[in-house]
C-alpha positions in Angstrom: 21.7 37.8 -35.9 23.2 34.5 -34.6 25.8 33.1 -37.0 25.8 29.4 -37.9 29.1 29.1 -36.0 27.6 30.5 -32.9 24.6 28.2 -33.3 26.9 25.2 -33.7 28.9 26.2 -30.6 25.7 26.5 -28.6 24.5 23.0 -29.7 27.9 21.6 -28.8 27.8 23.1 -25.3 24.3 21.8 -24.8 25.3 18.3 -25.9 28.2 18.4 -23.4 26.0 19.4 -20.5 25.7 17.3 -17.3 22.3 16.0 -16.3 21.2 14.7 -12.9 18.9 11.8 -12.6 17.6 10.4 -9.3 16.4 6.8 -8.9 13.4 7.8 -6.9 10.8 10.5 -7.3 10.0 10.6 -3.6 10.7 8.6 -0.4 8.0 7.5 2.0 8.7 6.3 5.5 6.7 5.1 8.6 8.0 4.7 12.1 7.5 5.0 15.8 8.4 8.1 17.7 12.0 7.9 19.0 13.0 5.0 16.7 14.4 4.8 13.2 13.0 2.5 10.6 15.4 1.2 8.0 17.0 4.1 6.0 16.2 4.3 2.3 18.8 4.5 -0.4 18.7 6.8 -3.5 21.2 7.0 -6.3 22.1 10.2 -8.0 23.4 9.6 -11.5 24.9 11.8 -14.3 23.1 10.9 -17.5 24.6 13.8 -19.4 28.0 13.9 -21.3 29.5 16.8 -19.3 31.0 16.6 -15.8 28.3 16.9 -13.0 29.6 19.0 -10.1 28.0 18.0 -6.9 27.7 21.1 -4.8 25.5 20.3 -1.8 22.9 17.9 -0.4 20.5 19.2 2.3 17.0 18.8 3.7 14.4 21.6 3.9 10.7 21.9 4.6 8.2 22.0 7.4 9.5 18.8 9.1 13.2 18.8 8.0 14.4 17.8 11.4 12.6 14.5 11.2 14.8 13.4 8.4 18.6 13.1 7.9 21.1 12.3 5.2 23.6 9.5 5.6 26.5 9.6 3.2 30.3 9.6 2.8 32.1 12.6 1.5 30.3 14.3 -1.4 32.2 13.7 -4.6 33.4 16.8 -6.4 32.3 15.7 -9.9 30.5 12.8 -11.6 31.4 11.7 -15.1 28.9 10.4 -17.6 27.2 7.3 -16.3 28.7 7.6 -12.8 26.4 7.6 -9.8 26.6 8.5 -6.1 24.5 6.7 -3.5 23.2 8.3 -0.3 20.7 7.1 2.4 17.9 9.1 4.0 16.8 8.3 7.5 13.5 9.1 9.3 13.3 9.4 13.1 10.0 10.9 14.1 9.6 12.9 17.3 6.0 13.7 16.5 2.9 11.8 15.6 1.2 12.2 12.2 2.3 13.3 8.8 5.8 14.7 8.3 6.9 16.4 5.1 10.3 17.7 3.9 12.4 17.9 0.7 15.8 16.4 -0.2 17.6 19.2 -2.1 20.5 18.3 -4.4 22.4 21.3 -5.8 24.6 20.7 -8.9 25.7 22.4 -12.1 22.9 20.8 -14.1 21.9 23.7 -16.3 18.2 22.6 -16.6 17.7 21.9 -12.9 20.3 23.5 -10.6 18.5 22.1 -7.6 16.8 18.7 -7.8 14.2 18.5 -5.0 12.9 15.1 -4.0 9.9 15.0 -1.7 10.2 13.2 1.6 7.1 12.0 3.5 6.9 10.2 6.8 4.2 8.9 9.2 5.1 9.0 12.9 3.2 6.8 15.3 3.1 7.0 19.1 4.0 3.3 19.4 2.8 -0.1 18.1 -0.6 -1.7 18.3 -4.1 -0.5 19.1 -4.3 3.1 20.3 -0.7 3.8 19.5 -1.3 3.3 15.7 -2.0 6.1 13.2 -5.4 6.7 11.8 -6.6 5.7 8.4 -6.9 9.4 7.4 -3.3 10.1 8.4 -2.2 7.0 6.4 -3.9 8.3 3.2 -2.6 11.8 3.9 0.9 10.6 4.1 0.5 8.8 0.8 -1.0 11.9 -0.8 -4.4 10.2 -1.5 -6.9 13.1 -0.9 -9.8 11.0 0.2 -12.1 11.9 3.1 -12.8 8.8 5.3 -15.2 10.6 7.5 -13.0 10.6 10.7 -14.1 13.3 13.1 -10.8 13.1 15.0 -7.8 11.7 12.9 -5.5 12.3 15.8 -6.7 9.0 17.3 -6.4 5.6 15.7 -10.2 5.0 15.8 -12.3 6.0 12.9 -14.5 8.3 15.0 -18.0 8.9 13.7 -18.0 8.3 10.9 -19.0 11.7 9.6 -19.6 12.8 6.0 -17.1 10.9 3.8 -16.2 9.7 0.3 -17.2 6.1 1.2 -19.1 4.2 -1.5 -21.2 1.0 -1.1 -19.3 -1.8 -2.6 -19.8 -5.2 -0.9 -19.4 -7.1 -4.2 -17.7 -6.2 -7.5 -16.9 -7.3 -11.1 -14.0 -6.9 -13.3 -14.2 -3.6 -15.2 -12.2 -4.2 -18.3 -9.6 -6.4 -20.0 -6.7 -7.9 -18.1 -6.5 -9.0 -14.5 -7.7 -7.4 -11.3 -4.7 -6.0 -9.3 -4.3 -5.4 -5.6 -1.6 -3.3 -3.9 -1.1 -3.2 -0.2 -0.6 0.4 1.1 -0.5 -0.2 4.9 -0.8 -2.8 7.6 -1.4 -1.9 11.3 -2.3 -5.1 13.0 -0.9 -7.7 15.3 2.3 -9.4 14.1 1.7 -13.1 13.2 3.2 -15.5 10.8 1.8 -14.3 8.4 0.1 -11.1 9.5 -2.8 -11.8 7.2 -3.9 -13.7 4.1 -6.0 -12.2 1.3 -8.0 -13.6 -1.5 -11.3 -13.5 -3.4 -14.5 -15.5 -3.4 -17.7 -16.0 -5.3 -20.9 -15.3 -3.3 -22.7 -18.1 -5.0 -20.1 -20.7 -3.8 -19.9 -22.3 -0.4 -18.0 -20.4 2.3 -15.1 -22.8 2.1 -14.5 -22.0 -1.6 -11.9 -19.2 -1.2 -9.3 -18.4 -3.7 -6.0 -17.5 -1.9 -3.8 -14.8 -3.3 -1.2 -13.2 -1.1 0.0 -12.7 2.5 1.4 -9.9 4.5 4.7 -11.2 5.8 5.6 -11.5 9.5 7.4 -8.4 10.7 5.4 -6.1 8.3 2.5 -5.4 10.6 3.1 -1.8 11.7 4.0 0.2 8.6 3.3 1.7 5.2 4.0 -0.3 2.1 4.5 -3.7 3.8 6.1 -6.6 2.0 3.8 -9.3 0.7 4.2 -12.8 -0.8 2.1 -14.4 -3.4 -0.2 -13.3 -6.2 -1.4 -9.7 -6.3 -3.4 -10.1 -9.5 -6.1 -12.5 -10.6 -8.7 -12.8 -13.3 -12.3 -13.7 -12.2 -13.7 -13.4 -15.7 -17.2 -12.1 -15.7 -18.0 -13.5 -12.2 -19.3 -11.4 -9.4 -16.9 -11.6 -6.4 -15.9 -10.2 -3.1 -12.6 -10.0 -1.1 -11.8 -11.8 2.1 -8.9 -11.8 4.6 -7.9 -14.1 7.4 -5.9 -13.0 10.5 -4.1 -15.8 12.4 -4.0 -13.6 15.6 -7.8 -13.6 15.7 -9.9 -16.6 16.6 -12.8 -15.6 14.4 -13.3 -16.6 10.8 -12.5 -14.6 7.7 -13.3 -10.9 7.2 -15.5 -10.4 4.1 -16.5 -7.4 2.0 -20.1 -8.6 2.4 -21.4 -7.4 5.7 -23.7 -10.4 6.1 -20.9 -12.9 6.1 -19.1 -11.3 9.1 -21.2 -13.2 11.6 -18.3 -13.0 14.2 -19.2 -9.3 14.7 -21.7 -9.0 17.5 -24.6 -6.5 17.6 -22.6 -4.6 20.3 -19.7 -3.8 18.0 -19.7 -0.3 16.7 -19.1 -1.6 13.1 -21.5 -4.5 13.4 -20.5 -6.6 10.4 -19.5 -3.6 8.2 -15.8 -4.6 8.3 -14.5 -3.3 4.9 -15.0 0.3 3.7 -14.4 1.3 0.1 -13.4 4.7 -1.2 -12.6 6.0 -4.7 -8.8 6.2 -5.3 -7.6 9.7 -6.2 -4.4 11.2 -7.4 -2.6 13.8 -5.4 -4.2 16.6 -7.4 -7.7 15.2 -6.5 -8.5 13.4 -9.8 -10.5 10.2 -9.4 -8.9 7.2 -11.0 -11.5 5.1 -12.9 -12.2 1.6 -11.7 -9.8 1.9 -8.8 -10.7 1.9 -5.1 -9.2 2.0 -1.6 -10.3 -0.9 0.6 -9.9 -0.3 4.3 -10.2 -3.5 6.4 -11.2 -3.9 10.1 -10.3 -7.3 11.4 -11.0 -6.7 15.1 -13.3 -4.7 17.2 -11.7 -1.3 17.6 -13.0 0.4 14.4 -9.7 1.8 13.1 -10.1 0.3 9.6 -6.3 0.3 8.9 -5.5 -3.3 9.8 -4.9 -3.5 6.1 -5.3 -0.7 3.5 -5.4 -1.8 -0.1 -5.8 -0.4 -3.6 -7.8 -2.6 -6.0 -8.0 -1.7 -9.7 -9.8 -2.8 -12.8 -13.1 -3.4 -10.8 -16.5 -1.8 -10.6 -19.2 -2.1 -7.9 -21.8 -4.7 -8.4 -25.2 -3.1 -7.7 
């Protein structure tokens, strides 16, 4: 039987244990083959009261060679509250989705090896046929949605074949609070800005557009591009659609309503259907209620990854 002294000593040892905490649950990169996008920094912090012994930092996994660690000499130990910063770089030599794991070995008794997922998307180059496909973009971001692409190795959405696409040209707010939009990717021409986004009411004149945000210049060929402006809005009970304008293109806005995309000629493979919607799913395949992927085509090459958005707190208007 454990004595109360042994129990007390056990609790004291536990309270003096080190604990490793990382500032990021995963790192996601995108880049062109043979080039390195900006490295990403991660801090490793000791949130426990005992000394944290840093033993090793390495990269493992199927595509470990596509990633590298940039750091100064590994510190022997970290005291309570102390942190150590490292950078992780991505330099793809292949196209498509790359996966690996950053492994940090310490004397943390609960987690001797902290494994941080690394994900990267390699592209053959920039613009048009060099760009990654919509399916590869979603696969990199661990969004298990089938876009119906018969050949995801090309930038074009070939087919499309059977997919998870849902009809959603107009929508309404689904619940309390604002509608929110997040930009997942932009693979388009680089303008200043790359594109501008907003919402509109189908009952108002075409000129009545409500501006929201822009994708900034220099952010046109990557995942998680930087934006400027409002990414949430409240349309109340109104029915609405989304629009985008692209300075590089001479045609007018791209709308979620097919009939408004009059710049798209009958010879275009998409002919007016320039925005595709899909349900948003978590990595384990669960559908998130009232949340959707919007894949935008602003040109004539049917790749549907000129902008990839997540819009939440909405429901389709039948």
